[in-house]
N, C-alpha and C positions, 0 to 999 in steps of 0.2 A: 301640081300647084307648088310644092316645095322647091322644085327645080327652077321654076320661074322666079320665085322669091330669091333664091340663091344667086341667080344671074343678075337680078337688079342690085343685090348687095355688092357683088363684085364690081359692077359699073360704078356704084357709089364710091367705093374705095379708090377706084382708078381716078375718079374726078378729084378726090382728095389729095392723092399723092403723085399723080401724074405718071403712073406706071402703065404697063400693058397687061391686058388679061390673058395674053397668050400663054399656053402651057410651056413649062420648061422641058428641055431635053436633059434628063438626069444622067450624068455619066456613071458608069459602073465603077465601083471601088474594088480594088484588089489588095495585094499585100504591100504595094508601094505607098508613097506618101499620099495623104488625103488630098482631094482636089482643092483648088482655091475657092474661097467664098464667091468671088465674082463669077466663076464658071458654074458653080452650083446653083446660083440664084438667077442666072440669065433667063429672062423672060417671065420671071415671077413678079407679082405685085408687091411692092415694098411699102411697108407702113413705117414711116420715119418716126423716131421718138427716142425716149430715154433708153430703151432697149429695142433696137430695130427688129421688126418682124417681116416675114416674107410669106405671102399666101400662094400656095401651089393649088390652083383651081382644079387642075386635071385630076390630081390625086386627093384633093380635099385635106391637104396637110398644112399645118402652120409651123414654119421654121423660125427659130429665134437666134439672133446673133448676140453672143455674149462677149463683152470686152472687159467687164469689171469683175475681176477675181479677188476673193478675200476682202471685198468691200461690202460693208453692211448696208442692206436695203430693208425697206419695210415691205412685207408681203401680206396683203389683206384679201379676204374673200367676202363677198356679199351676195345678196339675192335681189337682183333688179326686177325680176318678174316672179311673183310668188304664187301661192296656192289659192289664196282668197278666203281662207278660213282662220279666224283668230284662234279658235280652239286648238288647232294643230300648231299654230305659231310659226308659219312660214310666210311672212308678209313681204310685199314689195318694198325694196329699200332697206331690208334688214342686214346690218353688218354682221360679219362672222368673225372668226379669229384673226388676230394680227400678230405676226411674228417678225423678229429680226432674223434675216437670212443672209447667207453669203453663198456665192458660187465658188466651188473648189475644183480645180483641174487635177485629175488623177489619170495620167496616161490617156487612153482613148475615151475616158469617161469625164463627165462633169457632174458633181454632186451638188444638190441644193440643200444646204445644211441650215437648220433652224437652231440658233444659239439659245442657251438656257440662261435667261437673266433673272430668274427667280432666286438663283444662288450666285453670289458674286462677292468680290472684295473691292471696296472703294479706296483702298490704300494706294499709295504711289509705288509700292513694291511690285514689280512685274512678276517676279517669281511667286509671290503670294497670290496674285490674281490668277496666274496659271494653275496653281495648286487647287484653287477652288473650281476653276473651269474643268479640270481633269477629274474632279471628284464626283461630278454629277453628269448624268446622261444628256446628250444633245439628241436631235432628231434629224435624220436625213429624210427630207420630204420627197425627194425624187432623184433618180439617176438618169442622166442623158448620155447618149453616145455621140461623139464628135463625128460629123459628116463632112465637114470642110473647115479649113482654117487659113488665116492670113495675118501675119504680123501680130501674133498674140490674141487675135480675135478668133472665136470658133463659132461654127454653125451647128445647131442641134435641131432635131425634130421634136417640137414641144407639144404636138397634137394630143398625145395621150395624157400628158401632164395637165393640160387645160380641160380636156373633155372627160371629166371625172367628177364625182360627187364630193368636191372639196368642202362644201358647206355642211354636209351631213344631213341631206334631205331624207335619204332612205332610213337612217336610224331614227330620225324624228317621226317619220310616218309610222314606223314600227312601235316606237314608245307610246305614241298616241292612239294605238290600237286601230290603225287605219290599213294595216296589211303589210305583207313582206314584199317590198319593192326593190328593184335594182336597176341600174342604168342599162338601157338597150342601146348599144353602140350603133346599130344600124339605123336608129331613129334619133341620133344625136350628132351635133356638128357645131363648128365654130359659128357664132352669130356675128357676121361681118359688120353690120352697121354700127355696132357698139365696140368694135375692136379698133382701137385708136392709139396713136402715139403723141406724147406731149414732151416738152423739154425735160420735165422732172418726173414723169410717170408714164408707164405703158399700161394700157387697159385692154384686157381680153375678156370677151363675153362668149358664153357657149349656151347652146340650146340642148337641154338634157331631157330625155324621155325616160320616165321610170315606169316599168311594167311589173305586173304581178299576176301570177296564176291563181292567187287566193282571192276570195271575195273581199272587196275593199270596204273600209269603214264608212259610216254614214256621212262623215264630213267630206271625204273624197267624192263620194257619190253625189253630194249636193253641189259641188263646184266644178267638177271636171266633165267634159262632154262624154268621155269614156272613163269609167272608173278603173279600167285595166291599163290605161295609158295616160299617165300624168306628165304633161310637158311644162317645164318651167325653165328659167334661165339663171345661171350662176355667173358671177363676175369676179375676175382676178385683177388685182392691182399690184404692180411692181413699182415701188415708189422710192425716189431718192430719200435716204434717211436724213432727218433734220441735222443741221450742223451743230457745232458745240456752243453756239451763242445763247442757248437756253439754259437758265439756271433753275434747277429743281428747288422746290420749296417744301419745308417740313410740314407734316400733317399735325393738326391739333384736334382731338376728339370733341372739343367744345364748339367747333365750327363745322357745319355740315358740308365739307368738301370731300369728294370721293378720293380715296387713297389708292395708290399702287403699293403692294406689299412685297418685300423681298428680304432674303436673309443675307446680311452683310458680315462675312467672316473676317473683314478687315477691321472691325470695331474692337476696342479693348475688351478684355474678358469681363470687366465690370460693367460694361454697357450692354444694352439689349441687343440680341442677335437680330431680331426681327425689326426692320426699318420700314418707315412709311413716308412716301412723298405724295403730294396732292396732284391731281389731274387738273390741268388748265391750259388754255391757249397761250401762245407766245404773244406778249403785248409789251411794247416799250415806248416810252415817251420820246418825242423829238427833243425836248428839253428836260433832262432828268432833274434839273435843279428847280424847275417851276412847280408851283403848287398845282396848277392846272395846265395841261399841255396836250396838244394833238398827238396822235400815235404815229409812230414810224410806218406801221402798216395796220390799219384798223381791222377789226374782226367783222367780216361781212357774211350775212346769211342770205340765201336765195330761196324764195318761195316758189313752189311748183306752179307753173303757169297753167297746169291742167285743172286747178281748182276753180270752181265757179267764182264769178267776180265778187259777190258779196262775201263769200267765204275767204277768198284770197285777200281781200282788204282787211278782214278781221284777223287773219293770220299775221299780216304785216304789222298791223297796229299792236297786237299783243306782243309779238317778238320784239318790236322796237322799244317796248318799255325798259328793256335791259340797259339801254343807253343811260337811263337815270342812275342805275347802279354804278356804271363805269364813271359817270361824272362825279359821283360821291367818292370814287377811288382816285380821282385826280386826272381823269382823261377827258378830252374834249372831242365829241363826235367819234368816239373810238369803236362804237358798236352800231352797225348799219344793217338795214334789211332792204332787199331789192327783189324784184321779180326775176326769176331765172331767164336769162336772155335766150332767144331762139337759137337752136342749134347747139346749145351747151348741154353736155351729157351730165345729168345729176350724179352719176357715179364717178365723175372726174374728181380725183382726190383734192384738187385745188379749190373746190367749191363746198362750203358748208350749206346743206340743203334742208328744206322743210318739205317733205313729200306728202302729197294728198293721195291716199290709197282707198280702194274699195274692197269690201268683204261681204260675204253673205251673212255674217254674224257680227254683232257688236262686241267690241273688246277693247283691250288696253291700247293706248298710244305708247310710243317709245321715243326716248331721246338717247341715242347711242353715239359713240365716238370711236374713231380710229386713233389709238393712243400709242405713242412710242413707249414700249415696255422698259426701255432703259432709263427714262427720265420722268415719265408722266406727262410729257407734252402732248396736248391734243392736236392732231394733224388735221382732222376733218370731223365735223359734227353732222350727224344724220338724224333728223326728226321724222317720225312716221306718225301721221294723224289719219284717221279713217272717217269716211262719210257717215258711218252708222252712229257714231257717238253723238254727233250734233243732233241727230234725230231723237236720241234719248231725252235731251232737254226739251224738245218739242213735246214729247210724251209727258214729261213731268209738268211742263207749263200748261198743257191742255187739261190735265187732271186737276190742277190747282185753280185755274181761272175759268174753265168752261168757256173758251173764247168764242164759240159759235152759238152761245145762248141767245135767247130772244132779247129784244131791245129793252124789255122791262126788267131784265136781270133774273128771270125765273130760271129754275134749274133745268127746265126743258122736259118735264114729265108730260107724257102724251097718253091720254085716256084711250082705251080700246075703242076703235071705230072713229075716233076724232081725226080731223085732218091735221097733218103735221104743221107746226108753226114755221114759216119760212122767213119771218122777219129778220132772222140772223143774216140774211143775204146783204142787208144794209150795214152790217157790222164789220166792214172790211178792215177797220183799224184794230179789231180785237185779235185776229190771228197774227197781225203784224206785231203785236206786243209779244206774242209767244216766240216769233222769229227773232225779235230783238233780244229776248232772254237767251235763246240758243246761241246767238252770235256773241253776246257778252261772255258766255261761258267759253266759247271757242277762243276768244282773245286771251282769256286766262289760261286755257289749255296750251295755246301756242307758247305763251311765256313760260309755262311750267316745263314743257318738254325741251325747249331751247335751254332752259336752266340746267337740265341734266347734261346737255352737250357742252355746256360751259364748265362743267365739273362739279355741280351741286347735287347733294343728296336731298331726299325728302326731309322736311322738318314738320312733323305732325304735332308739335306744340305751338306753332306760330298762330294758329287760330284762337288761342287762348289769350293773346295780348294784341288785339286790334287788327286781325287779318294782316299779319305782319309779313307774310311771305307767299309768293306764288308757288313755292315748293311744298306747300301743304295741299291737302285735297279739300277744296271748298264745297260745303253744302250750300244750296241756294238759301240766302237769308231772306225769308219771307216775313214781312212785318204786318202787324194788325193795326189798322187805323179806322176808328169808328166802325168796328165790327166787320171791316172789309179787308181783304188781303192786298198788300202792296208789294209788288215784285220789282220796284224801280231800282232798288239797291241790292238785287239778288246776288250779284257778283261784283267784287271790287275792281276798280280800274287803276292800273299803274303798279309799279313795283313796290314791294314792301320794305319796311325799315330793316327787317332781318336780312333781306336780300342785299341791301346796301352794305350791311355789316359783313356778310360773307364775301362780297366782292372786294371790299377793302382788304380783307385778309388774303384772298387768293391773288389779287391783281395789283395791289398798291406797289408802286415803285418808289423806293426811298432815295433821297438825295445821295450823291456819292459821299462815301465816308461814314454813312450811317451804319450802325450795328443792326442788321436786319432782324436778328432774333429779338433784340430789345424793341425794335419798332413793331414787330408783329405782336409781341406781348402787350404793348400799349393798345394796339387795335383790339385785341381780345378783352383786355381788362375794361376798356371803355365800353365795349359792347355788352359785357356781362353786367356792368354797372347800370346800363340802360335797359336791362331786362331782356336781353336777346337770348332766350332759352332755346336750345336745340335738343330735340329728342327724335331719333331716327326710326327707320323701319322696324328693326328687331324689337323695339320696345313699344310699338304701336299695333302692329299687325297680329302678333302672336295671340292665340286664344287665352293664354295665361297672363297677358299684359297687366301691369300694375300701376303705371303712371297715370294719374287722373287727368293730366293735361295733354296726353298724347293719344289722339284718336283721329280716325279718318272720317271725312264728311261731317264734321261737327262745327259748331259755332259758339263763341263766347268763352269767358273765363269761368263761368258758373255752369257746369254741365247739367246740374239739376234744374236750375231756373230755365235753361235753354230747352230741356226736355219738356217742361211744363208749357213753354211757349210753342214748341213744335206740336204738342197735342192740341193746343188751342187752334193753331193753323189747320191742323187735320180736321177738327170738328167743323170749322167754317167751310172748308173746301168740300167735305163730304155733304154738307148741307146744300151746296149748289151744284153738286155733281149730277150729271144726267145727259140728256140728249145734246145739250150745248157743248159737251166735251168732245163731240165727234163732228168732223166736217160733213157737209151734205154728200150723200151718195155712199156713205160708209156703212157696212153691216153693223147692226147694233151689237152683235156678238163681240166686236172689237172693243167695246166699252171695258171689258175685263182687262185688256192690256193697259188701258189708261187708269183703271182703278188700282192696279197693283202698286205702282210707286206711290200713289196717294195713300192707300191703306197702310203701307209700310213707311210712310213719310218720316216717322219718328225712329226708324230702326237704328240709324247710326248715332243719333243723339242718345238713344237708350244704351248703346254699347259704351258711349263715353261716360254716362252716369254710372254704369256698372263698375267702372274702374275705380270709383271712390270706395266701393265696398271691399274691404281688405286691401286697400290701395296704399301706395307710398310715393311721396314726391322724392325725386333724386335728380342729380346732375351728373354729367360726365367729367367730374372734377379731376384735376391732376395735382400732383405735389409740385408746388412752385419752389423756386430757389430760396424764397423767404423762409420756407419751412413751417409756416403757420397753417393750421387746419382751415381749409376753405369753408365758407359758410354754407349751411343748408345742403350738406352732402346727401343726406337721406332723412326723411321725416314721414312718419306714419300719418295718414289722414286722420284728422281729429275725430273722436268718437261721435260727436253730435253730427258731424258732416257725413260720416258713414251711415248713420241711422237715417238721416234725411234722404240720402241717396237710395237706401233700401226701400223706404216708403214710396219714393217716386217710381222706382223700378216696378214694385208690386202694383202700383196704380195702373200700369199698362196692361195688366192681365184681367182687369175688371170687365165683366160682361158689357157694361155701358160703353167701354172703349172698343171692345172687339165685335159687338153685334152690329151688323150692317142694317140700315133702314130697309124696310120691305119695298119702299119706292124704288131703290136702286136694284134690288134683286129682281123686281118685275121687269126691268129694262134689259137684262142680260140673258138672251136665249142661248142655246147651244151654238157651237161654231157654225157659221154660214157655209154652205156648199162652196167649195173652191178656196176656202180660207183656213183649212185645218192644217195644223203643223207649222213649224218654222218660226213661231212667235214665242220668244222666251218669257214674256211678261204674263205668264199664265200660272194660276195657282194649281196645286194638285187637286184632283177630284176623286172622291170616293163614291160619287153619285153618278158615275157614267158621264154622259155628255152634259148633264145639268150642272150649272155653277154650284159649287159646294162652299157655302159660307162658314160651315163648321171647320172644314179643313183649312180655310184661310185663317180663321181665328186660331187654330192650333199652330200654324206656322208662325203667326205673330207672337203668340204666348211663349212658344219654345225659345224665342230669342232671349226672353227674360229668365225663364226657368233654367235653361241650360247654362246661361251666364252666371246665375247665382250659385249653381251647383258645380261649377268648373273646379276640377280637383285641386289645381294649384291655388286658386282663390280661396277655396275652403281651407287648405293647409295654412295659408297666410293668416286667415282669420283666427285659427287656433293658435298660431305662433304669436300674433300680436296681442291676443287676449291673455296668453300666458305671461307676456312681458308686463302687461298692465291690464288689470281686470276691468278698467273703464272702457276698454275697446270691446266692441261686440265680438263674440266668438261665433264659430260656425253653428253651434247649437242654437244660438239666438236667431240666426238666419233661417234655419230649418223650421223652428217653431213659428216664425213670422210667416213663412211661405205656406205652411200647413193651415195656420189660422186664417190666412187670407183666402185660401181656396177651399178648404174643407170645413171652415167654421160655420157655414150656412148650409141649409138643406138643399139637396139637388134632386129631389124625388119627382116622379111623374104623377099624373092623375088629376082629377077634378080639383079645382081650387088651387092648383100649384102653379098657375100661370105667372104669378108675381115672383115667387121665390125660386121656383125651380122648373116651371113649365115654359112652353113656347121655345122660340129660338134662343132666348137668353138662358133657359135651362139646358138646352143642348150644348151651348157653348161652355157653360159652367161645368157640365159633366166632362166635356172633352178636356178642359184644362185640369180638372181634378185627376183624371186618368193620367194625363201627361205628367203631373207632379209625382204621382205614385211610381210611374214607370221610371222617371229620371232618378228618383231616390234609390230604386232597386238597381239601376245601372251603376250608380255611384257606389252603392254598398258592395257591389261585386267587382268593382274596377281594380285591376292590379296597378293602375296608374295613381290611385288615390292612397294617401297616407293611412296607416292603420287607424289613427284617431279619427280621421275623416270618415272612413268606412263605418266605424263604431257609431258616430253621431247619426249618420244616414240610417243605419239599421235601427237605432233607438227610436228615431222619428217614425219609422215604419211600424214598429211595435205599438207605439202610442196611437197611431192612426188605425191600426187593426183593432185595437181595444175599443176605440171610439166607434168604429163602424159595426162592431158586434152588436151594438144596441139598435142599429137601423134595420128596417125591413124592406126597403126598396131594392130592386134588382141591381141597380148600379152600385150601391154601397156594398151589397153582399158579394158581388162578383169581384170588386176591388179587394175586399177583405180576404176572400179565398185566394186571390192571386198573391197577395202579400204573404199569407201563411204558407203557400207553396214555396215561395222564395225563401222564407225563414227556415223552413224545415229541410232545405237542400243547400245549405251554405257552402258545401264543398263541390257542388256541381258547377262547372264553368257556365257562366251566363253570357250569351252573345248580346252585346249592347243593342238596344233598339235604335235603329238609325233614325235620325231626326227627319221630320218631313222636309222635303226638298224646298229650300228657299229660292224662289225664282229670281232671275236676274232683275236688277232694279237699281244698281248703283248709279248715282248721278254723274256718270263718266262721259 
């Protein structure tokens, strides 16, 4: 079968280039002059293009004609056909490294040298530039042997250069614990259908088979027909380097545009050595003097024609929103989105593409770029979106709305022995609402990932001032109207005001004679005056994050009010959750997958509210030429606001929030036969196959408990309290946590149903044990400040003294565990791992 495929591939190339598939008669070389290129390639199939290629079908070799020596080229590696597992991170369309390379002729050899632009001198002194170049290592990526030459052109055998793991697949498989793999040359070859030449770029694709004698990891086993032979494709692009018509633009940390960073040894000694330029596409006005002008060459993105029609239309609509931002920057119709034409290879560097890929697991989408490392110019944007993510929004929507519920709006409870209600079959419009929700999110996601390929970073503060950016992570905005849920405005449509601000900074073209630095300063100052706050990844994702306005998947300027609203949405949705949350013919055990994102619906707003406890507002302020101190550089969250947030966070661990109605528990049986495994939206079970509501409650409670006891947050609380006693200290947080969880009885026995019995009592005891365990973990943590450990330990002593007066087994066991911890202070304690939080991000 592979032989037949190869033959068809060769014929395909012959049709393209008009060559002959006949094998060449290769002359023997001796000590004399090398043969001419014409004689060496006679009978071979020629692939015309930027760097001509010749296919030797008989020997399975790819020869390359090199005429450009000491001329800088872009060399990029990508992954056109991936593994299919997001966990491993080897996805279709994934870009790899991009280098500036030159071919150097050294006698019978040709070296492919990657130049090192991380260290440079931008001065006009050639000797100074050379001194920097010679001070830092470059990298020879490959050495070729000259086989023929004509008039300064040489022919080399490039087969081994291309048929290798240039993308780093084997190391990635090893790092992700999937096994020790290496390329099997006998099962690897040039992939001819995607080996093409164009005027400004040459594209070579290869089929690589990675083999391993070791047992493969579970991800490889799940996606590959044979776990011992993983076949994917890697793609090489040799591209004409951009000309000198592009002008780099300085980076400003107050605007979320991604920088390239390099060391410039040509700067004065009083200036910073480390320099930053932003990444952006080349875009120029036809009329530089006009306020609004068409572009000389608009930025065009092409959507994968392999996406389903409704998905493809959503991707086009969402990506097209960016034209609004370019209009705000003074361009007319400068950003366009089209469907990829038939026969066009998405790996062709001339096309910015939005790829639609498939995986076995749900995971992140990507917006990546091929960037000229010399200047920051984006040469090609590559967006990768996967089909699993849109299904997550169907999962969220079906949990919130119960779209297959009976016409009377009941939750769908079904008594034992009763016939199932099938009146939902007339409710065809209800599942359509869930699909509309998913497509609305997909439009936003398309705009978001395209934004990365235009040069923009995440802005996780934008949701705090009116859904101002598609570069934030949006939670579905569920509104409550007349005690019913309204998802009609779940996701915003269109580009945000912050996105227009960032585009004005990155892409505005100022009239001739304008001082660009002054023009950009005006853009930034106007944006800041308009409230355009930017806070990026590092200050939002980290577990010790402190900025109250920088969070993922949150809504609104008031995180506490939004948390209370999310809890109200959750109560209403749980009240209607039931059979109507599943389509007909689906096993009831899959209700658990729809329950999880609903049960944890508040999880991200909870994390946002936590950031006000021991939190501080700040900006990425810079010292301006005026010399005056910028306003609001850093400010501790007001004491009353911190305490309000603490109360809201503690409310999420109340049994009335965590306990699930018995009606729902009665609907979830163990996993149906044929449906076990492979579904990430499942809670941990300590009850075997039976759904475990106490473990689910522990997962939810630990989000709040671990957040409040985070070592850096605790240290900030102590620091801020020392500065001003009006601020709550960590001791206040510990007392409030213990009072909220251990201030009420949790015993068993007759008459304890209300205070400590039943499922409510089980959940309360689980949360109490969790609090004691997390305090012990913190009291023994080397990552915690000494004062933080002291407060945690003091809280445990008080709790042990309180529990000494109790007689129930739970209290006595907790007291004994605390005393064992207190009497072994020097014994290393292995932190108790948190219960695994299942997948559920609205991605």
